C-alpha positions in Angstrom: -92.0 9.7 -14.2 -90.0 12.7 -15.5 -91.8 14.4 -18.4 -90.3 16.0 -21.5 -91.9 18.1 -24.2 -90.4 18.8 -27.6 -91.9 21.7 -29.5 -91.4 22.1 -33.2 -91.8 20.8 -36.7 -92.2 17.2 -37.9 -92.4 16.4 -41.6 -93.2 13.4 -43.8 -90.0 11.9 -45.3 -89.7 10.3 -48.7 -86.7 8.3 -49.7 -86.0 6.4 -52.9 -86.1 2.6 -52.2 -83.1 2.1 -54.5 -79.9 4.2 -54.3 -80.6 6.0 -57.6 -81.1 9.7 -58.5 -84.6 10.9 -57.7 -85.7 11.3 -61.3 -84.9 7.6 -61.8 -86.7 6.3 -58.7 -89.9 4.3 -59.2 -90.5 3.6 -55.5 -90.3 5.9 -52.5 -90.3 4.8 -48.9 -92.5 7.0 -46.6 -91.3 7.8 -43.1 -91.2 10.8 -40.8 -88.5 13.2 -39.7 -87.9 16.4 -37.8 -85.3 17.5 -35.3 -87.8 17.9 -32.4 -89.7 14.7 -33.1 -86.4 12.8 -33.4 -85.4 14.0 -30.0 -88.8 13.2 -28.6 -88.6 9.6 -29.8 -85.0 9.4 -28.5 -86.1 10.7 -25.1 -89.0 8.2 -25.0 -86.6 5.4 -25.8 -84.4 6.6 -22.9 -87.3 6.1 -20.5 -88.9 9.5 -20.2 -92.6 10.4 -20.4 -92.2 12.4 -23.7 -94.7 14.5 -25.7 -94.4 16.3 -29.0 -96.2 19.7 -29.5 -96.7 20.8 -33.1 -99.0 21.1 -36.1 -99.8 18.7 -39.0 -102.2 18.8 -41.9 -105.4 16.8 -42.0 -103.8 14.5 -44.6 -102.3 11.1 -44.9 -98.8 12.4 -44.1 -100.1 14.1 -40.9 -101.8 10.8 -39.8 -98.6 8.9 -40.5 -96.7 11.3 -38.2 -99.1 11.0 -35.4 -99.3 7.2 -35.7 -95.5 6.8 -35.9 -94.8 9.0 -32.9 -97.5 7.2 -30.9 -95.9 3.9 -31.8 -92.6 5.1 -30.4 -94.2 6.1 -27.1 -94.5 9.8 -27.7 -97.6 11.6 -26.6 -99.5 13.6 -29.3 -102.3 15.2 -27.2 -100.6 18.6 -27.8 -100.7 18.3 -31.6 -103.1 20.5 -33.6 -104.4 19.2 -36.9 -104.9 21.9 -39.6 -107.9 21.5 -41.9 -106.4 23.9 -44.6 -102.5 23.8 -44.5 -100.6 20.7 -45.5 -98.1 18.6 -43.6 -94.5 19.6 -44.5 -92.5 17.2 -46.6 -88.8 16.4 -47.3 -87.1 14.0 -49.6 -83.8 12.4 -48.9 -81.9 11.9 -52.1 -78.9 9.5 -52.2 -75.7 11.3 -53.2 -75.2 10.6 -56.9 -71.5 10.7 -56.6 -70.9 9.9 -52.9 -67.5 10.8 -51.4 -65.6 8.6 -48.9 -68.3 9.1 -46.3 -71.3 8.6 -48.6 -74.2 10.7 -47.5 -77.4 12.1 -48.9 -78.8 15.4 -49.9 -82.2 16.7 -48.7 -85.0 18.5 -50.5 -87.4 20.4 -48.2 -91.0 21.4 -49.0 -92.1 23.2 -45.8 -93.2 26.7 -46.9 -96.8 27.3 -46.1 -97.0 24.1 -44.1 -99.2 23.5 -41.0 -96.1 23.7 -38.8 -95.2 27.1 -40.1 -98.5 28.4 -38.6 -97.4 27.6 -35.0 -97.4 30.7 -32.8 -98.5 32.1 -29.5 -102.0 30.7 -30.1 -100.5 27.2 -29.9 -99.7 27.9 -26.2 -103.3 28.8 -25.6 -104.4 25.2 -26.0 -105.3 23.7 -22.6 -103.6 20.5 -23.6 -100.4 22.2 -24.5 -100.4 24.5 -21.5 -100.8 21.5 -19.2 -97.9 19.6 -20.9 -95.6 22.6 -20.6 -96.6 23.3 -17.0 -95.8 19.7 -15.9 -92.6 19.2 -18.0 -89.2 18.8 -16.4 -87.7 19.6 -19.8 -88.9 21.6 -22.8 -86.8 21.1 -25.9 -86.7 23.7 -28.7 -84.8 24.1 -32.0 -83.4 26.9 -34.1 -85.2 25.4 -37.1 -88.6 26.5 -35.7 -87.4 30.1 -35.4 -86.8 30.3 -39.1 -90.1 28.9 -40.2 -92.2 32.0 -39.8 -92.5 35.2 -37.6 -95.2 33.5 -35.6 -93.0 30.5 -35.0 -90.2 32.8 -33.8 -92.7 34.4 -31.4 -93.7 31.0 -30.1 -90.1 30.3 -29.1 -89.6 33.7 -27.6 -92.7 33.3 -25.5 -91.6 29.9 -24.2 -88.1 31.0 -23.4 -89.3 34.2 -21.6 -91.7 32.4 -19.3 -90.8 31.7 -15.7 -89.1 28.3 -15.3 -90.8 27.1 -12.2 -88.4 24.2 -12.0 -88.3 23.4 -15.7 -85.2 23.2 -17.9 -85.3 24.5 -21.4 -82.9 23.2 -24.0 -82.2 24.7 -27.3 -80.4 22.9 -30.2 -79.2 25.4 -32.8 -79.7 23.0 -35.7 -78.3 25.3 -38.3 -80.0 25.0 -41.7 -78.4 27.4 -44.3 -81.4 27.4 -46.6 -83.7 28.6 -43.8 -81.5 31.5 -42.8 -80.6 32.8 -46.3 -81.2 36.5 -46.3 -82.4 36.4 -42.6 -80.9 37.9 -39.5 -79.1 34.9 -38.0 -78.3 36.9 -34.8 -81.8 35.7 -33.7 -80.2 32.4 -32.9 -77.7 33.9 -30.5 -80.5 35.8 -28.7 -82.7 32.7 -28.4 -79.8 30.4 -27.4 -78.8 32.8 -24.6 -82.3 32.6 -23.1 -82.1 28.8 -22.8 -80.7 26.7 -19.9 -78.9 24.2 -22.1 -77.6 25.0 -25.6 -76.4 22.3 -28.1 -74.5 23.2 -31.2 -72.2 21.4 -33.6 -68.8 23.0 -34.0 -69.4 23.1 -37.8 -72.7 24.9 -37.2 -71.2 27.4 -34.8 -69.1 29.0 -37.5 -72.3 29.7 -39.6 -74.6 30.6 -36.8 -72.3 32.6 -34.5 -69.3 33.4 -36.7 -66.8 31.5 -34.5 -65.8 28.0 -33.4 -63.7 29.2 -30.5 -65.0 27.8 -27.2 -64.2 30.9 -25.1 -65.8 33.2 -27.7 -68.9 31.0 -27.9 -69.3 31.1 -24.2 -68.8 34.9 -24.3 -71.6 35.2 -26.9 -73.9 33.0 -24.8 -73.0 33.7 -21.1 -76.4 33.0 -19.5 -77.1 29.3 -20.3 -76.2 26.9 -17.5 -74.2 24.7 -20.0 -73.1 25.0 -23.6 -72.6 21.7 -25.4 -70.3 21.7 -28.5 -70.6 18.6 -30.7 -67.2 18.3 -32.4 -68.4 15.7 -35.0 -66.4 12.4 -34.8 -63.8 13.8 -32.4 -65.6 14.6 -29.1 -68.3 16.5 -27.3 -67.6 19.3 -24.9 -69.7 20.7 -22.1 -68.8 24.2 -21.0 -70.4 25.0 -17.6 -71.3 28.6 -16.7 -68.9 28.4 -13.8 -66.0 27.7 -16.1 -65.9 23.9 -15.8 -65.0 22.1 -19.0 -65.8 18.4 -19.6 -64.8 16.6 -22.8 -65.7 13.0 -23.9 -64.2 11.5 -27.1 -66.6 10.1 -29.6 -66.9 6.4 -30.2 -65.3 4.7 -33.1 -68.2 4.1 -35.6 -68.6 2.7 -39.1 -70.8 5.4 -40.4 -73.7 4.5 -42.7 -75.5 7.8 -42.7 -75.1 11.0 -40.6 -78.7 12.3 -40.7 -80.3 12.4 -37.3 -77.2 11.7 -35.3 -77.2 15.1 -33.7 -80.8 14.7 -32.6 -80.0 11.3 -31.1 -77.0 12.8 -29.3 -79.3 15.5 -27.8 -81.8 12.9 -26.6 -79.0 10.9 -25.0 -77.3 13.9 -23.3 -80.5 15.5 -22.1 -81.9 12.2 -20.7 -78.7 11.9 -18.7 -79.1 15.4 -17.3 -82.7 14.8 -16.3 -81.7 11.5 -14.6 -79.2 13.5 -12.5 -76.1 12.1 -14.1 -72.9 14.2 -14.3 -71.7 16.0 -17.4 -69.3 13.2 -18.5 -71.9 10.4 -18.1 -74.5 12.5 -19.9 -72.1 13.2 -22.8 -71.4 9.4 -23.0 -75.1 8.8 -23.3 -75.2 11.3 -26.1 -72.4 9.5 -27.9 -74.0 6.1 -27.6 -77.3 7.3 -28.9 -75.6 9.1 -31.8 -73.5 6.0 -32.7 -76.6 3.9 -32.9 -78.1 6.3 -35.5 -74.9 6.7 -37.5 -74.9 3.0 -38.3 -78.4 2.8 -39.8 -80.3 4.2 -42.8 -82.8 6.6 -41.1 -83.1 9.3 -38.5 -83.0 6.9 -35.5 -81.1 3.8 -34.5 -82.2 1.3 -31.7 -80.4 1.6 -28.5 -78.5 -1.3 -26.8 -80.5 -3.2 -24.1 -80.4 -1.8 -20.6 -77.7 -4.2 -19.4 -75.3 -3.5 -22.3 -76.0 0.3 -22.2 -75.1 0.3 -18.5 -71.9 -1.6 -19.2 -70.9 0.8 -21.9 -71.6 3.9 -19.9 -69.8 2.6 -16.9 -66.6 1.5 -18.7 -63.2 2.9 -17.9 -61.8 5.6 -20.2 -59.6 2.9 -21.8 -62.6 0.6 -22.2 -64.6 3.5 -23.7 -61.8 4.3 -26.2 -61.7 0.6 -27.2 -65.4 0.4 -28.2 -66.2 0.2 -31.9 -69.7 0.4 -33.3 -70.7 -1.4 -36.5 -74.2 -2.2 -37.8 -75.7 -1.1 -34.5 -73.5 -3.5 -32.5 -71.0 -2.4 -29.9 -67.7 -4.3 -29.9 -64.5 -4.1 -27.9 -61.5 -4.0 -30.2 -59.0 -6.8 -29.7 -55.9 -5.8 -27.7 -57.7 -3.1 -25.7 
């Protein structure tokens, strides 16, 4: 079975049970969240032998993360438990005055966390070294680069290592608060060292100063493919040889956008690992993202294998007629 390893941060996640401002909440739901672990769970759901490498505190939140990842079929043998530093935490706060698309704001408590202490020493672990050596895919994120100088060194070391048949993907995952006052050109340098780069068109403006496809490809000439996620419009794959593939997004009744980009990454990357073409892989990304967009949480359940195959193999007209609501895929009447 193909193996994938996601390296980065996972935090405990608290969410008010009722849609009220945080200061009025009397109950908080405890879950987990993090770009790399979201991708890891998505890849595992797509049928890959998937592992997460990171650090958590020796606390209830850390135990919750390990248990939840294991429950979703993600291996945690490469996770280090820190006796001194705590597990990072974030709080999803329902928007007090939601706009037409609803949405939520997020409060992060990650400074000085166990994850921020990742570094080159993390790679010295025999368990981690073995996972990375045997992986067909190593997935990284720009979030990790901003957590600490040691975390940045971790990414640089992984990206500079000989591939030996492995593919390294890098999701920019722009977070404005993390890069305030920092040199964001680091993201361009790291991305250009990867084989596959994923970036949202809205993120590209902040991270690279442009949303122009040709300019983005000029800034990152070395990756085999650059995937631009154009929100609810489409996803575009720009191959190094100049080939451009674009697949329109599915029509979706959006409940919450958090986590959709990670789900897209898992869908797309699984397609690439399974040897699918660029358009089929982009479709897998859209399906996974649509499932997450229609639920409260960072991940939505995928359709069963038969329905997923039918969706992915539909004609362009059939694809355009699909509408996703409450996690269910429907074909609109008259299509």
